Every structure is written in C-alpha cells, then in structure tokens.
Phi, psi and omega in degrees: 000138175262134172257117183259110186262116183230150179299311186202168177292130183240131190298326178289329191266331183301315175302322176295319180295319176302315179296310182298326181300332178283350183242327179226144177292112184229138174230128182263136170249117186257144179269340183212152178251014187310323185280356185275358183214171173297134177218166179272124176257119183297325179286313177292339181059041179194168173280131184230157169233102191292308186199139174271171175061048179272358188243001177277141171089013177198163179280138179201162164207160180261135177278154180280149181209164175240160182082191184301146180268087178206157186252119173205194180292337179253322187265153351288158181272082185284136190249357180269126175230301184306317188296338177301324186262001184279333176295168179275061181240130183271338185232133174250116184256118178249136176267106179106118185270330181257044177249127189306311181300313183296322177298320178295320174300317178302313183294311184300326182303330181299318184284329176271003177060043170259150171274143180245130171246137180234134175236125184216161186261004188304137171215176184239030175292325175279135186294128182254148176287163177299323180293316180295322178294324178294315179298314181296321176298318179294319180299311182288329177300324180279301192293333183298333180297340182255356190249133182269319180217145170249126183264095185291141179274346179170184186298318175302321181292317180294321178296324178293313183298319176297317179298333178267012167098011180282138177299123185301330176301335182269358178259126181231129183287113169239085197295156173290118187226165166237175177285094180306315183300326180295326184262356184287137183222152168280123188225128169238132179285109181238355185301136174285324177258152170284122185265112183252137189236130166243135178220123183162182176285137179276067183236164188301313184305320184287342168077014180303329177298327173300311179301313184294329175296316178291326176293321180294327176293309183297331182292350176297341172267115185302329181290323177296314180299321178294330191246022176226154170223124182253122179246125180259107181259114175153171175226169177160171189294340177266007183301319178298316178297314178300312173301318173302316175301315178303312178297314178300324186260004177056050179272073179293345177274003178256126176240137171263118188255359178078186180285138177232132180283178180305317183285335178263347189288335190289343175290332179283331173289322180300315182294323185295156170254327190222126176250133181248127176242096189261029186303144173276335178206127178205117183298323175225281183110068186290341170302331177296319180302312184296322181289323178291325178294332178266017173063043176264146162287154187234138162235128187226147169286156178288001181264006178266134191291339179275355187305309185301328186267325197248340188239122177243128181301132182060026178236303171231017179157204181213157180243132181245168182284135186300138179063021180243095184286340175292319178292321177298315178305312175309316188286324175293324177298320178305321176282313179306319187278355181213063190298339181294350175284345191296313179297315178299311177298320179298311179297319176294324175303312186296320177300315182296308189288340177288345181253012178231079200224183173304322183296321176292329174296316181297320181294315181294320180294319181295319178296324178298315178301311180301322179303311182290325180296319178298323182275356179287334190259000000 
C-alpha cells in the first residue's frame, strides 16, 4: 500500500487519486480539511468554494494538528508522526519536498524502513543566483540519501532535479494532469469575434496586466477591437488596478467575469477560441491542460513550466517572451490574422493533452514501484 501525504484536498489531485486507487492500493493522509468548505483565499482576496465532493471515492484520513487551520509554509502544525508509519504501507509518497513536516517524514522513513516517493514542482526557469543554486545542490545532496524515487511532473521538473545532482534513474514521469474527460467538449468554431480567455488569480505573478497592455496596443486597430472579446476569469488583489487600466485605455472588448469554481469554469473554456497564460513565473500551469482538453489554441509565456511538454509553436499555439507585452501582441495577431488556424490548433491541443492523462500517471507510478522492487535485491 502507498500512503500519500498531502497538505489538503486539492481539486486537481482528487480525480487522479480516485483513478489510481482503482489500480493501486493508496490511502491519503491530509494535514488540513480547509478546502472541503468555504475558506478565505488570500490570492483571490475573497472567500471561495473551489469544488465540492473532494472526499468521495478513495481512502483518506485527516492528521491531527494544533493551531490555525490554514495552509502555508508553517501551517498546519501537524502533530501526528508515528501513525504515518503504522499502516501496512511500504511506500510513503509526499507532495512537496521543502515542507517541514514532509522533511521530517522523509528522514524518519529511513529508520522505519519505508520507501519514499517525492513529487515536487521545482524548476529552473526562474533565474537563480549562484548562492541559491549552490544551496539547492547542497540540499539535494543531503536529502537524496533518503529518497527512493522522484515523480516528475514534466520536462522542466526533471531538468531541475538533474541539475541539482539527482540520478536520472530515480526520476519517473508522473505528469501534472487534469481530468481531461471533464473538460472535453464538442467544439465548432462559430464565434464571429475571436474569444480570448485568461483564467487565474489577479496577482502580479500571473501577468494579467501583460495581457491587458498587449490588448491596449492591438486595439489601436479598430478592426481588432471590434472583432475580439477578452474574458478575464478570476479575482485577486490587483483587480481594482486592472479595471482602472481598462477604463483609462477604453478597453471595451475586455470583460471581468469574477471568480468561477471548477464546475462552472469549463463553459468559459468551451466558449473560448484562444487561452492566454501570461505568467511571469509558473511552476506548471494546469489551466493550460484544462484549455487544451477543451480544444483551445494556447499562447503562453516562456516562464510557464508546461511549455516544453504541451505547447508547440505554430502547431497548437505560440510561446512569447516573458514579461514582453509587445511580443504577446505579435503572437495574438498571428492568430487574429489567420483565424482558420483555430480549428487546427484546437484539435492539435486536444491530441497532445490526450496523451498527458491519468493513464500516463499510472504508468509512471507503476514504473517507480518496479524500480524500487528491482533495487531491493
């Protein structure tokens, strides 16, 4: 049996856990139940209910903690340790390597003779100082002695692990995925206007301001302004500033639609022709998976972790230079001036993401299990 240690129920992970549970014996240990009810999300800057029914269809239990029920680098203050090792589980799978509780479990597992699998989002897309790189090398040089397999979320993740000295034989692809079937739609491009979608938190890192600056530039052509509709789905601390920018620059083709939960957001993917992810920094970007499953063309900054695996220039979209709204405007224009590419790009997105699914996760996890069994002897 695998004991899977996660901070709290996460809407992206639960469908995968349900799928894997039908094939491999897994029991999840959650440190917090915060996401099972309405809670305050500091980035969305409001109380949200991301998704209901996050606890159905698999085995789980909640670990005891003291102090506030919230998720951060410190909280929750989990006080259960020994019980993690008491079940008849040979493998402990932890999500996140630089979390204090996980580090304690990783080290203790050596003494309890448990195998450790780690899944983490680390990449090296963001420029690191020599000091930061050196510290990470030292960290992995130490912690690698306690880890049996790394479950990589994608190419950039694998590249980062190798750069910090991890043996590539210990790295097994268990990709970051969403429930493709949930977002899959029958789609025919019939929109008179080019429908452009942004979905995410309205914070600096997510780069919605970069998109609006590119739209302001493109709107100098009245034909573009008249024949496009840009939908901004999300909330966050910068919403007021972004709306002010819209008013100041008369971006009448931009609409702010507010927060939408997991169940309602798919209708916006269905309506969209093109999804833009302009993040300045993004470890993966699961919204890209969702949009591709909904047959959207994609334009992404090159600072998004999934780019190397999921986005091919002039095949299912385009990649633009990070934090460069001029380059983003050029890429949007490539699609606006050639709308017949939309169906082709959308279908190509769907083909790519169809091979980036729960099944690939199962294969990767199974390969990791075979690897540790082989190395036991």
